[in-house]
N, C-alpha and C positions, 0 to 999 in steps of 0.2 A: 342691504336691500330692505324693503319695507316689511313691517309686520303685517299690515293690511292696508288696502286702499278703500276709502269710504265709498259707499255706493253712489253718492252724488258726483264723485270725481272720476269714476271709471270712464276711460276714453278721453278725458279732458286735461290731464296733467301736462302733457307736452304743449298744448295750446296755451295754458296759463303761463308756463315757463317762457314761451315765445313772446307773449304779451309783455311780461315783465322785462325781458331782455331788450325788447324794442321800445320800452317805455310808452306803451300804447295799450291801455290808457295811461296817461301821465300819473305818476305817484302810485302805480300798482307795485305790489311786492308780495313775497312770501313772508309769512309770520310763523316763527317756530315757538311753540308754547310748551313749557315743561308742566307735566301733570302727574297726579296720582289718581289712577282709575279706581282704586279701592276695590269694591266687590262688583263693579259694573263689568259685564262681560264684553268681549270684542264683538260678539254677535249683536248685542244691543247698541253699542257705540257706533258701529259702522252704518247704522240706519239714520243717524242724525245728519241733518242737512246744513246746519250752521254751527259755528263755535258756541254761540249762546245756548243752543240745544244740547250740545255735548256737556257744557258746564252746568246746565240745569238738570242733567240726567245722572247725577251722582259722581261726576268726575271733578276733582279739585285741582284748580290751577295753582302752581307755586309761584308766588310773587315776592317772597321775602327771604332773608337769609342768604342773599346773593343770587337768587333765581329771578329772572325777568324774561320777557319775550324778546326774541331776536328778529329784527327786520332784515330781510335779504332782498335788496333791490337790484335794479339793472346793472349797477356798478360792480356787483359781486358775481354776476353770472356771465359765462362765456356763451357765445353763439353755439347752438347745437347743430349737428348735421346728422342725417340718417346714416347708419352703418349698413350700407348696401351689401357688404360682404356677408355679414351675419344676419341680415334682415331684421334689424332692430334699431331702437333709439335708446341711448343711455344719457341720462341727465345728471349733472354734477353741480355741486355748490361747495363753497368753502367750509372747512371745519368751523364749529362754533364753540366759543369759550365763555364760561361763566366763572368769574373771579371770586376766590375765597368764599366758596359756598359753605355756610355754617349750619344751616337748618333746612328741614323740609325734604323728606324722602320723595323721590321721583320714581315713577314706574315706567313712564313713556314720554315721548315727545310727539306733539301733533303739529304737522306742517299744514298751514292754511294759505289760501289765496285771498288777498285783499285788493280789490279793484281800485281803491282810492284810500291811501293811508292818511290823507288829511281830513277825512270826514266820516270814515266808517265806524261802525260799532261791531261788537261781537256777532250781532245778527246779520252783518254783511260779510263776515269771514266764512269762506267755504272750506270746510275741513277736507284735506286731500289724502294724507297718509298718516298713519299712527305707527311710530317706531318703538319697539321695545328698548328701554333705556333705564334700567334699574340702578339707582344711585342712592346711597346713604351718605350724606355729606359729613365731612370731617374737617372742614375749614380750608381744604386745598382747592385749587382750580379744578373745574370739571370741563372736559373737552368732549364734544360730540364729534367723533371722527367719521367723516363721510367715506364710505368704502371706495376702493380703487375703481370699482365699476360704477360709482355714482350712487345717488340716492333713489333713482327710479329707472326702470328698464321697461320699455314697451316692445313686445315682439309679436 
């Protein structure tokens, strides 16, 4: 489950998931960004409304040594249904793999929503969830395993 949900995303994640799964708008996707938050606190980070604000607020994106952003589009998502028995919604996505990661410590992963992957910038990416994900690379593959309950639960 999530470390925290960004304030801008509270109450919106299921709808963003639905948009991506239905390809509406076309080219919408989740973007998973590996970062090192350094000394920036969760209390500060959760107030940022765009990925560019997060990255301008003392958080370092990892883009070398095998790290890169992961795009999760409609082909990777299954249609969700409400769990009426337990009065909740669980959202899932595939595990994500970075190959032969050799450099760049990561402390967290940030899941963002991109309404148009063909023309957006970091200022257009809405940060949704920050997951704790402490990794010190050693040249092996790194896998972010999504929990059996999924990456997000609304109840």
